[in-house]
Z-matrix of the N, CA and C atoms (Angstrom, degrees):
N
C 1 1.345
C 2 1.505 1 113.21
N 3 1.235 2 109.72 1 92.78
C 4 1.447 3 119.57 2 -176.81
C 5 1.510 4 107.93 3 -90.94
N 6 1.295 5 113.89 4 134.84
C 7 1.463 6 120.04 5 178.67
C 8 1.534 7 107.44 6 -76.26
N 9 1.313 8 116.49 7 121.94
C 10 1.458 9 121.67 8 -176.03
C 11 1.517 10 111.15 9 -64.05
N 12 1.321 11 117.37 10 -36.84
C 13 1.462 12 121.24 11 179.98
C 14 1.537 13 109.87 12 -65.32
N 15 1.323 14 119.04 13 -43.93
C 16 1.470 15 123.26 14 179.42
C 17 1.517 16 111.70 15 -64.55
N 18 1.351 17 114.47 16 -41.28
C 19 1.453 18 119.15 17 178.97
C 20 1.524 19 110.30 18 -64.73
N 21 1.288 20 117.70 19 -42.61
C 22 1.470 21 122.05 20 -179.94
C 23 1.516 22 111.61 21 -64.26
N 24 1.348 23 116.91 22 -42.42
C 25 1.462 24 120.35 23 179.11
C 26 1.539 25 110.50 24 -65.93
N 27 1.322 26 116.88 25 -38.81
C 28 1.465 27 120.68 26 179.07
C 29 1.518 28 111.68 27 -63.72
N 30 1.341 29 116.50 28 -44.06
C 31 1.461 30 120.50 29 179.44
C 32 1.517 31 110.44 30 -65.07
N 33 1.342 32 117.59 31 -42.57
C 34 1.474 33 121.43 32 179.79
C 35 1.526 34 111.22 33 -64.38
N 36 1.312 35 117.02 34 -41.03
C 37 1.459 36 121.42 35 179.52
C 38 1.534 37 110.31 36 -65.19
N 39 1.329 38 116.54 37 -42.47
C 40 1.460 39 121.13 38 178.92
C 41 1.520 40 110.72 39 -64.16
N 42 1.306 41 118.27 40 -45.29
C 43 1.458 42 121.62 41 178.11
C 44 1.527 43 111.78 42 -62.58
N 45 1.324 44 116.99 43 -38.75
C 46 1.470 45 121.22 44 178.96
C 47 1.527 46 110.28 45 -62.46
N 48 1.333 47 116.84 46 -44.32
C 49 1.473 48 121.02 47 179.82
C 50 1.531 49 110.18 48 -64.92
N 51 1.325 50 117.75 49 -42.74
C 52 1.464 51 121.28 50 -179.93
C 53 1.527 52 110.02 51 -64.42
N 54 1.314 53 118.30 52 -42.68
C 55 1.471 54 121.58 53 179.86
C 56 1.526 55 110.17 54 -64.52
N 57 1.332 56 117.64 55 -44.27
C 58 1.463 57 120.70 56 178.89
C 59 1.529 58 111.43 57 -64.39
N 60 1.302 59 115.79 58 -37.03
C 61 1.469 60 120.12 59 -179.11
C 62 1.527 61 111.34 60 -63.82
N 63 1.315 62 117.69 61 -41.00
C 64 1.449 63 121.07 62 -177.42
C 65 1.519 64 113.39 63 -92.40
N 66 1.310 65 118.86 64 2.86
C 67 1.464 66 121.65 65 178.08
C 68 1.522 67 109.48 66 -70.18
N 69 1.309 68 116.35 67 150.53
C 70 1.454 69 121.56 68 179.99
C 71 1.522 70 109.05 69 -65.23
N 72 1.378 71 115.34 70 134.98
C 73 1.460 72 119.86 71 176.56
C 74 1.515 73 114.20 72 92.17
N 75 1.293 74 118.53 73 -7.80
C 76 1.466 75 118.16 74 -179.12
C 77 1.528 76 111.81 75 -104.83
N 78 1.325 77 118.14 76 -2.74
C 79 1.463 78 120.73 77 -179.37
C 80 1.525 79 109.84 78 -74.74
N 81 1.332 80 116.50 79 156.66
C 82 1.462 81 122.38 80 179.64
C 83 1.518 82 109.45 81 -70.67
N 84 1.300 83 116.92 82 133.30
C 85 1.456 84 122.45 83 178.09
C 86 1.534 85 108.50 84 -112.87
N 87 1.337 86 117.83 85 130.58
C 88 1.459 87 119.31 86 177.86
C 89 1.529 88 110.81 87 -67.32
N 90 1.308 89 115.71 88 153.51
C 91 1.459 90 120.47 89 179.31
C 92 1.523 91 109.46 90 -68.16
N 93 1.316 92 116.35 91 155.63
C 94 1.455 93 122.14 92 179.71
C 95 1.532 94 109.77 93 -63.30
N 96 1.315 95 117.14 94 139.41
C 97 1.462 96 121.92 95 179.44
C 98 1.524 97 109.06 96 -74.23
N 99 1.339 98 116.68 97 115.67
C 100 1.464 99 120.89 98 -177.10
C 101 1.528 100 111.92 99 -111.86
N 102 1.317 101 117.36 100 13.37
C 103 1.463 102 120.69 101 -176.94
C 104 1.521 103 111.31 102 -57.53
N 105 1.326 104 118.10 103 -48.40
C 106 1.462 105 121.00 104 -178.19
C 107 1.523 106 111.43 105 -61.81
N 108 1.337 107 116.86 106 -40.47
C 109 1.468 108 120.29 107 178.49
C 110 1.526 109 111.23 108 -63.21
N 111 1.329 110 117.31 109 -42.12
C 112 1.461 111 121.34 110 179.80
C 113 1.525 112 110.52 111 -65.07
N 114 1.330 113 117.23 112 -43.97
C 115 1.459 114 120.75 113 179.39
C 116 1.527 115 111.61 114 -63.10
N 117 1.324 116 117.44 115 -42.02
C 118 1.459 117 120.49 116 178.15
C 119 1.519 118 111.07 117 -63.72
N 120 1.323 119 117.10 118 -40.49
C 121 1.459 120 121.27 119 178.72
C 122 1.523 121 110.88 120 -64.19
N 123 1.324 122 116.79 121 -45.21
C 124 1.468 123 120.63 122 179.85
C 125 1.517 124 111.07 123 -64.72
N 126 1.332 125 117.22 124 -40.81
C 127 1.463 126 120.38 125 179.43
C 128 1.520 127 111.09 126 -63.65
N 129 1.325 128 116.88 127 -34.83
C 130 1.461 129 120.34 128 179.82
C 131 1.523 130 112.02 129 -72.10
N 132 1.324 131 118.06 130 -25.59
C 133 1.471 132 120.48 131 -177.18
C 134 1.523 133 113.26 132 -93.95
N 135 1.346 134 118.66 133 -11.28
C 136 1.464 135 121.20 134 179.73
C 137 1.514 136 108.51 135 -90.62
N 138 1.342 137 118.23 136 125.27
C 139 1.463 138 119.50 137 -179.04
C 140 1.527 139 111.56 138 -69.54
N 141 1.316 140 115.72 139 149.03
C 142 1.456 141 121.49 140 177.39
C 143 1.519 142 108.80 141 -73.96
N 144 1.323 143 117.30 142 147.19
C 145 1.457 144 122.04 143 175.91
C 146 1.511 145 108.37 144 -116.03
N 147 1.336 146 115.62 145 158.53
C 148 1.458 147 118.53 146 179.78
C 149 1.519 148 112.58 147 -103.55
N 150 1.337 149 117.26 148 18.41
C 151 1.460 150 119.66 149 173.91
C 152 1.520 151 108.41 150 -118.95
N 153 1.336 152 116.37 151 150.86
C 154 1.465 153 119.18 152 -177.31
C 155 1.515 154 111.68 153 -69.68
N 156 1.304 155 115.40 154 155.81
C 157 1.460 156 119.78 155 176.74
C 158 1.514 157 109.41 156 -61.25
N 159 1.339 158 117.34 157 136.40
C 160 1.458 159 118.61 158 177.99
C 161 1.519 160 111.25 159 -64.65
N 162 1.321 161 115.51 160 147.98
C 163 1.454 162 120.30 161 176.89
C 164 1.513 163 107.74 162 -98.27
N 165 1.287 164 117.32 163 131.32
C 166 1.455 165 120.64 164 -177.18
C 167 1.508 166 109.70 165 -113.97
N 168 1.335 167 116.11 166 130.35
C 169 1.456 168 117.65 167 -179.78
C 170 1.519 169 111.22 168 -68.38
N 171 1.346 170 117.44 169 -14.53
C 172 1.455 171 118.68 170 178.22
C 173 1.517 172 111.49 171 -69.10
N 174 1.341 173 117.24 172 -19.19
C 175 1.455 174 119.95 173 176.37
C 176 1.517 175 110.75 174 -117.32
N 177 1.336 176 115.67 175 22.17
C 178 1.450 177 119.34 176 173.07
C 179 1.507 178 115.01 177 93.93
N 180 1.322 179 118.78 178 1.46
C 181 1.461 180 120.58 179 178.84
C 182 1.501 181 110.19 180 -86.50
N 183 1.294 182 116.52 181 -136.27
C 184 1.446 183 120.93 182 174.90
C 185 1.501 184 114.82 183 104.33
N 186 1.316 185 118.82 184 -8.43
C 187 1.458 186 119.00 185 178.07
C 188 1.506 187 109.70 186 -77.20
N 189 1.298 188 116.74 187 163.67
C 190 1.463 189 121.55 188 177.18
C 191 1.513 190 109.96 189 -68.62
N 192 1.332 191 115.60 190 166.07
C 193 1.445 192 120.36 191 178.97
C 194 1.523 193 110.54 192 -64.12
N 195 1.304 194 116.81 193 143.24
C 196 1.448 195 121.13 194 -178.74
C 197 1.511 196 107.87 195 -110.95
N 198 1.316 197 116.64 196 134.54
C 199 1.452 198 119.90 197 176.85
C 200 1.506 199 110.69 198 142.24
N 201 1.302 200 115.49 199 179.09
C 202 1.447 201 120.91 200 -177.09
C 203 1.509 202 110.44 201 -98.81
N 204 1.301 203 115.57 202 146.96
C 205 1.447 204 121.55 203 172.31
C 206 1.514 205 105.81 204 -97.61
N 207 1.329 206 116.24 205 124.12
C 208 1.446 207 120.19 206 -172.85
C 209 1.519 208 109.65 207 -96.23
N 210 1.312 209 117.80 208 127.89
C 211 1.460 210 121.60 209 176.67
C 212 1.521 211 108.95 210 -89.20
N 213 1.313 212 116.14 211 170.09
C 214 1.455 213 121.21 212 -179.01
C 215 1.516 214 112.59 213 -58.65
N 216 1.343 215 118.68 214 -39.36
C 217 1.453 216 122.45 215 -179.49
C 218 1.531 217 110.90 216 -63.79
N 219 1.331 218 116.69 217 -42.81
C 220 1.466 219 120.06 218 -179.20
C 221 1.523 220 110.61 219 -67.73
N 222 1.351 221 116.83 220 -35.09
C 223 1.460 222 119.20 221 178.76
C 224 1.514 223 110.61 222 -64.22
N 225 1.358 224 116.79 223 -38.30
C 226 1.452 225 120.49 224 -178.67
C 227 1.523 226 111.01 225 -66.33
N 228 1.318 227 116.88 226 -32.53
C 229 1.451 228 120.48 227 -178.17
C 230 1.517 229 112.70 228 -80.66
N 231 1.306 230 118.74 229 -17.35
C 232 1.452 231 121.35 230 -178.53
C 233 1.509 232 110.40 231 115.25
N 234 1.309 233 116.47 232 -158.78
C 235 1.450 234 120.77 233 -176.33
C 236 1.520 235 111.32 234 -75.35
N 237 1.329 236 114.97 235 155.12
C 238 1.452 237 120.85 236 177.79
C 239 1.519 238 110.44 237 -75.98
N 240 1.316 239 114.93 238 148.71
C 241 1.456 240 119.76 239 174.28
C 242 1.524 241 108.64 240 -70.49
N 243 1.324 242 117.83 241 157.40
C 244 1.453 243 121.36 242 179.65
C 245 1.526 244 110.12 243 -60.09
N 246 1.337 245 116.10 244 129.86
C 247 1.451 246 121.89 245 179.74
C 248 1.526 247 113.81 246 84.88
N 249 1.329 248 118.23 247 -8.85
C 250 1.461 249 121.80 248 -178.75
C 251 1.526 250 109.09 249 -85.94
N 252 1.318 251 116.34 250 137.15
C 253 1.458 252 121.39 251 177.58
C 254 1.514 253 109.17 252 -129.69
N 255 1.332 254 115.82 253 146.94
C 256 1.456 255 119.76 254 171.13
C 257 1.510 256 107.24 255 -113.02
N 258 1.306 257 116.41 256 151.25
C 259 1.452 258 121.29 257 -175.85
C 260 1.510 259 109.65 258 -102.50
N 261 1.321 260 116.41 259 134.85
C 262 1.450 261 122.67 260 175.30
C 263 1.530 262 107.26 261 -78.05
N 264 1.329 263 116.59 262 113.11
C 265 1.460 264 121.73 263 -175.66
C 266 1.526 265 112.28 264 -60.47
N 267 1.331 266 118.47 265 -27.94
C 268 1.465 267 122.32 266 -178.09
C 269 1.526 268 112.60 267 -83.34
N 270 1.305 269 117.62 268 -5.97
C 271 1.458 270 121.64 269 -177.95
C 272 1.524 271 109.52 270 -80.54
N 273 1.349 272 117.70 271 116.16
C 274 1.466 273 119.91 272 -179.22
C 275 1.529 274 113.57 273 -58.79
N 276 1.327 275 117.73 274 -24.75
C 277 1.469 276 119.03 275 -179.63
C 278 1.522 277 111.98 276 -68.44
N 279 1.347 278 117.62 277 -13.29
C 280 1.466 279 120.53 278 179.11
C 281 1.533 280 112.00 279 -82.98
N 282 1.334 281 118.43 280 -4.78
C 283 1.467 282 121.36 281 177.02
C 284 1.528 283 108.18 282 -71.45
N 285 1.332 284 117.73 283 127.65
C 286 1.471 285 119.63 284 179.00
C 287 1.535 286 110.65 285 -61.73
N 288 1.330 287 116.56 286 146.23
C 289 1.470 288 121.82 287 -178.23
C 290 1.525 289 112.69 288 -56.20
N 291 1.326 290 116.74 289 -39.60
C 292 1.460 291 118.60 290 -177.03
C 293 1.529 292 113.57 291 -74.06
N 294 1.339 293 117.21 292 -10.33
C 295 1.461 294 121.41 293 177.45
C 296 1.531 295 112.41 294 -107.23
N 297 1.326 296 117.34 295 -6.10
C 298 1.464 297 121.36 296 -174.98
C 299 1.527 298 111.45 297 -78.61
N 300 1.335 299 115.61 298 134.12
C 301 1.468 300 120.75 299 173.97
C 302 1.522 301 108.99 300 -74.48
N 303 1.338 302 116.24 301 156.26
C 304 1.463 303 121.85 302 -178.77
C 305 1.524 304 108.56 303 -117.67
N 306 1.341 305 116.17 304 137.50
C 307 1.467 306 121.62 305 -178.75
C 308 1.522 307 110.17 306 -126.56
N 309 1.324 308 115.62 307 151.25
C 310 1.456 309 122.74 308 176.84
C 311 1.535 310 108.01 309 -86.10
N 312 1.328 311 116.90 310 122.50
C 313 1.466 312 121.73 311 178.39
C 314 1.519 313 108.10 312 -121.54
N 315 1.329 314 115.40 313 119.01
C 316 1.457 315 120.59 314 177.27
C 317 1.529 316 108.15 315 -91.35
N 318 1.326 317 116.29 316 117.63
C 319 1.465 318 122.50 317 174.80
C 320 1.531 319 105.91 318 -92.85
N 321 1.344 320 116.72 319 101.53
C 322 1.464 321 122.17 320 -171.16
C 323 1.523 322 111.86 321 -60.90
N 324 1.312 323 117.67 322 -52.38
C 325 1.471 324 121.20 323 -174.95
C 326 1.526 325 112.21 324 -68.55
N 327 1.328 326 116.85 325 -25.72
C 328 1.453 327 120.66 326 179.14
C 329 1.524 328 110.56 327 -87.44
N 330 1.338 329 116.59 328 -13.70
C 331 1.454 330 121.72 329 175.78
C 332 1.516 331 115.01 330 72.06
N 333 1.343 332 116.99 331 27.28
C 334 1.456 333 119.77 332 -179.18
C 335 1.522 334 110.82 333 -141.03
N 336 1.318 335 115.40 334 153.35
C 337 1.461 336 122.97 335 171.90
C 338 1.514 337 106.95 336 -113.36
N 339 1.328 338 115.73 337 129.14
C 340 1.467 339 120.44 338 -178.35
C 341 1.520 340 109.48 339 -128.32
N 342 1.318 341 115.72 340 162.95
C 343 1.452 342 121.61 341 175.09
C 344 1.522 343 108.48 342 -92.28
N 345 1.346 344 115.31 343 131.42
C 346 1.462 345 120.96 344 -178.94
C 347 1.523 346 107.62 345 -126.85
N 348 1.328 347 116.47 346 128.70
C 349 1.464 348 120.86 347 177.32
C 350 1.518 349 109.94 348 -75.21
N 351 1.326 350 115.79 349 153.76
C 352 1.461 351 120.48 350 -178.21
C 353 1.530 352 113.16 351 -68.98
N 354 1.329 353 117.21 352 -9.51
C 355 1.463 354 120.33 353 178.99
C 356 1.530 355 112.40 354 -103.94
N 357 1.350 356 116.23 355 16.37
C 358 1.473 357 121.81 356 179.78
C 359 1.523 358 108.43 357 -127.77
N 360 1.328 359 116.37 358 137.20
C 361 1.464 360 119.06 359 179.00
C 362 1.521 361 110.32 360 -73.60
N 363 1.320 362 114.87 361 158.35
C 364 1.467 363 120.07 362 178.03
C 365 1.527 364 110.64 363 -62.34
N 366 1.330 365 117.15 364 -36.99
C 367 1.471 366 121.30 365 178.54
C 368 1.531 367 110.71 366 -63.81
N 369 1.336 368 117.25 367 -48.01
C 370 1.462 369 120.47 368 -179.87
C 371 1.522 370 111.36 369 -61.75
N 372 1.338 371 116.20 370 -40.49
C 373 1.466 372 119.98 371 -179.67
C 374 1.523 373 110.70 372 -63.08
N 375 1.336 374 116.72 373 -42.27
C 376 1.463 375 120.42 374 178.03
C 377 1.512 376 112.28 375 -65.66
N 378 1.326 377 116.70 376 -39.89
C 379 1.459 378 120.23 377 178.69
C 380 1.534 379 111.04 378 -67.86
N 381 1.332 380 116.69 379 -32.94
C 382 1.469 381 119.73 380 176.00
C 383 1.523 382 111.41 381 -62.58
N 384 1.328 383 116.54 382 -25.36
C 385 1.460 384 121.46 383 177.39
C 386 1.531 385 111.58 384 -82.88
N 387 1.338 386 116.77 385 -6.66
C 388 1.458 387 120.87 386 179.41
C 389 1.523 388 113.75 387 91.79
N 390 1.327 389 117.37 388 11.76
C 391 1.465 390 120.89 389 -179.52
C 392 1.523 391 109.99 390 -84.77
N 393 1.316 392 116.30 391 142.96
C 394 1.465 393 122.57 392 177.63
C 395 1.529 394 108.10 393 -92.21
N 396 1.325 395 116.14 394 86.25
C 397 1.461 396 121.60 395 -177.63
C 398 1.526 397 109.99 396 -91.68
N 399 1.334 398 117.39 397 148.76
C 400 1.470 399 119.62 398 -178.27
C 401 1.533 400 112.02 399 -72.72
N 402 1.326 401 116.05 400 142.99
C 403 1.459 402 122.50 401 174.28
C 404 1.524 403 108.37 402 -166.08
N 405 1.330 404 116.76 403 168.32
C 406 1.459 405 121.54 404 172.63
C 407 1.527 406 110.03 405 -142.77
N 408 1.339 407 118.11 406 -68.19
C 409 1.462 408 119.82 407 -170.36
C 410 1.524 409 114.75 408 -87.67
N 411 1.308 410 118.97 409 -28.22
C 412 1.466 411 124.81 410 -176.49
C 413 1.519 412 112.74 411 60.64
N 414 1.319 413 117.96 412 23.60
C 415 1.463 414 121.56 413 -178.42
C 416 1.523 415 112.50 414 -133.51
N 417 1.320 416 118.37 415 9.07
C 418 1.458 417 120.72 416 179.68
C 419 1.511 418 113.96 417 74.02
N 420 1.340 419 117.11 418 23.08
C 421 1.457 420 121.31 419 -176.62
C 422 1.526 421 112.96 420 -108.33
N 423 1.321 422 117.18 421 3.40
C 424 1.461 423 120.78 422 176.02
C 425 1.520 424 106.70 423 -144.60
N 426 1.308 425 119.17 424 -177.32
C 427 1.461 426 120.18 425 179.73
C 428 1.526 427 111.51 426 -119.02
N 429 1.315 428 117.19 427 20.67
C 430 1.464 429 120.66 428 -179.26
C 431 1.515 430 112.90 429 -61.66
N 432 1.331 431 117.39 430 -32.57
C 433 1.464 432 121.72 431 -177.18
C 434 1.522 433 111.87 432 -93.72
N 435 1.321 434 117.66 433 11.42
C 436 1.459 435 121.77 434 -174.18
C 437 1.521 436 114.03 435 -51.95
N 438 1.310 437 114.97 436 146.19
C 439 1.452 438 121.99 437 176.95
C 440 1.521 439 108.98 438 -144.72
N 441 1.327 440 116.59 439 166.31
C 442 1.457 441 121.77 440 -178.91
C 443 1.520 442 109.19 441 -121.63
N 444 1.328 443 115.77 442 120.85
C 445 1.459 444 121.49 443 174.78
C 446 1.521 445 105.94 444 -86.82
N 447 1.326 446 116.23 445 111.24
C 448 1.463 447 120.96 446 -172.16
C 449 1.523 448 112.20 447 -76.41
N 450 1.339 449 117.86 448 -10.63
C 451 1.458 450 121.65 449 -177.25
C 452 1.525 451 113.45 450 -78.64
N 453 1.333 452 119.05 451 -18.45
C 454 1.462 453 120.22 452 -179.12
C 455 1.511 454 112.25 453 145.61
N 456 1.340 455 115.20 454 -148.83
C 457 1.462 456 123.73 455 -176.95
C 458 1.530 457 109.79 456 -57.97
N 459 1.310 458 117.04 457 125.90
C 460 1.467 459 122.36 458 -173.76
C 461 1.521 460 112.35 459 -58.47
N 462 1.331 461 117.93 460 -39.40
C 463 1.461 462 120.39 461 -174.90
C 464 1.527 463 112.93 462 -70.46
N 465 1.337 464 118.57 463 -9.47
C 466 1.461 465 121.40 464 174.37
C 467 1.534 466 110.62 465 -81.66
N 468 1.328 467 117.19 466 -17.64
C 469 1.462 468 121.40 467 -173.36
C 470 1.518 469 114.41 468 -118.23
N 471 1.343 470 117.41 469 -23.48
C 472 1.467 471 120.53 470 179.56
C 473 1.521 472 110.07 471 -137.80
N 474 1.328 473 113.92 472 155.49
C 475 1.458 474 120.49 473 171.04
C 476 1.521 475 106.93 474 -107.64
N 477 1.336 476 115.61 475 122.73
C 478 1.468 477 119.65 476 177.77
C 479 1.520 478 108.25 477 -89.20
N 480 1.310 479 115.97 478 126.69
C 481 1.452 480 120.68 479 174.49
C 482 1.527 481 107.16 480 -108.37
N 483 1.310 482 117.14 481 117.73
C 484 1.475 483 125.90 482 -178.22
C 485 1.520 484 113.77 483 68.71
N 486 1.322 485 119.48 484 32.77
C 487 1.469 486 121.95 485 172.76
C 488 1.522 487 108.99 486 -67.96
N 489 1.318 488 117.31 487 121.08
C 490 1.459 489 121.17 488 179.19
C 491 1.528 490 112.11 489 -119.88
N 492 1.330 491 117.36 490 1.03
C 493 1.465 492 118.71 491 -173.25
C 494 1.529 493 114.65 492 -115.29
N 495 1.317 494 118.48 493 -30.91
C 496 1.461 495 119.89 494 -175.09
C 497 1.519 496 110.66 495 -94.41
N 498 1.332 497 115.18 496 132.38
C 499 1.454 498 121.22 497 176.75
C 500 1.517 499 110.43 498 -94.19
N 501 1.329 500 116.01 499 179.54
C 502 1.457 501 121.71 500 -177.85
C 503 1.526 502 112.05 501 -59.10
N 504 1.327 503 117.31 502 -36.78
C 505 1.469 504 120.19 503 -179.44
C 506 1.532 505 111.31 504 -64.50
N 507 1.336 506 116.61 505 -45.45
C 508 1.465 507 120.10 506 179.44
C 509 1.529 508 111.03 507 -65.50
N 510 1.348 509 116.56 508 -41.23
C 511 1.461 510 120.42 509 179.38
C 512 1.527 511 111.02 510 -63.54
N 513 1.343 512 117.13 511 -40.49
C 514 1.462 513 119.74 512 -179.99
C 515 1.526 514 111.23 513 -68.66
N 516 1.335 515 117.61 514 -24.68
C 517 1.465 516 120.88 515 175.59
C 518 1.534 517 111.72 516 -79.71
N 519 1.338 518 117.19 517 -6.21
C 520 1.459 519 121.26 518 176.93
C 521 1.513 520 114.71 519 99.86
N 522 1.320 521 118.38 520 4.30
C 523 1.469 522 120.05 521 -179.08
C 524 1.527 523 110.59 522 -75.86
N 525 1.311 524 115.86 523 146.51
C 526 1.456 525 122.20 524 -178.72
C 527 1.527 526 109.64 525 -143.87
N 528 1.321 527 115.13 526 159.38
C 529 1.465 528 121.68 527 173.16
C 530 1.523 529 106.26 528 -105.94
N 531 1.322 530 116.67 529 106.48
C 532 1.466 531 120.45 530 -171.84
C 533 1.524 532 113.42 531 -63.78
N 534 1.332 533 118.06 532 -21.75
C 535 1.463 534 119.95 533 -178.03
C 536 1.520 535 112.67 534 -73.99
N 537 1.336 536 118.23 535 -20.27
C 538 1.464 537 121.57 536 -179.77
C 539 1.528 538 111.45 537 -127.17
N 540 1.345 539 117.84 538 15.95
C 541 1.465 540 122.36 539 -177.47
C 542 1.523 541 110.17 540 -100.72
N 543 1.328 542 115.53 541 119.93
C 544 1.458 543 122.98 542 177.84
C 545 1.527 544 107.72 543 -108.80
N 546 1.324 545 119.08 544 129.12
C 547 1.465 546 120.15 545 -176.55
C 548 1.525 547 112.43 546 -68.78
N 549 1.354 548 115.67 547 143.69
C 550 1.460 549 121.92 548 174.00
C 551 1.531 550 109.97 549 -126.16
N 552 1.352 551 116.21 550 1.87
C 553 1.474 552 122.35 551 177.58
C 554 1.520 553 107.41 552 -162.55
N 555 1.353 554 115.94 553 165.99
C 556 1.464 555 120.47 554 174.13
C 557 1.514 556 108.31 555 -64.65
N 558 1.338 557 117.77 556 142.92
C 559 1.461 558 120.09 557 -176.60
C 560 1.504 559 111.50 558 -154.36
N 561 1.354 560 114.32 559 165.40
C 562 1.460 561 122.31 560 175.02
C 563 1.525 562 107.25 561 -116.82
N 564 1.333 563 116.84 562 128.28
C 565 1.462 564 122.61 563 -172.69
C 566 1.512 565 111.59 564 -124.72
N 567 1.340 566 115.85 565 132.43
C 568 1.470 567 121.89 566 169.74
C 569 1.524 568 106.67 567 -106.29
N 570 1.322 569 116.92 568 112.74
C 571 1.469 570 120.85 569 -179.20
C 572 1.524 571 109.97 570 -78.49
N 573 1.328 572 115.58 571 161.99
C 574 1.467 573 120.46 572 177.91
C 575 1.508 574 113.90 573 73.03
N 576 1.322 575 117.89 574 21.78
C 577 1.468 576 122.58 575 179.40
C 578 1.509 577 108.90 576 -116.10
N 579 1.327 578 117.16 577 131.26
C 580 1.460 579 120.75 578 177.76
C 581 1.519 580 109.67 579 -138.43
N 582 1.344 581 116.20 580 155.66
C 583 1.476 582 119.68 581 -177.46
C 584 1.517 583 112.67 582 -66.43
């Protein structure tokens, strides 16, 4: 025994809601897309840097920086010609192989001692052995490739070329960046260690 008045009111109320729902102007509208505005705002507030973006092997990068290192003489003359490169005299990698000294480097975690030339980084030498050593930028701008020289002060055993992350305190504790560390003496290294 359904009350006819209640049934009629229920049907009328339902029809009213359905009509209002499908009426023009009452449908849900998505919010305006502001992604581009947010990105432009963020880009305007982030300062520009004069070093290249690090390459991360997690996204398929990982190669060394590509390009020429400009010396003071080349800067005075203007821009380099296409394909022309100048060599940074202070860069240990510019030492010819036949003139490079060789040092014994013990990689503790890998359980091996290998010979490393003074013109090769510790990271490259380890990778030449087939070891999967940690790294990210390969330019001394992060600490992903960090290692610990257990023999003492890092600067007594390696020369850092373009180290931008380790300070004197970390270096004196024996920390090194294997991607820019060239050996200058025999040493013992624990890879995967950072301050």
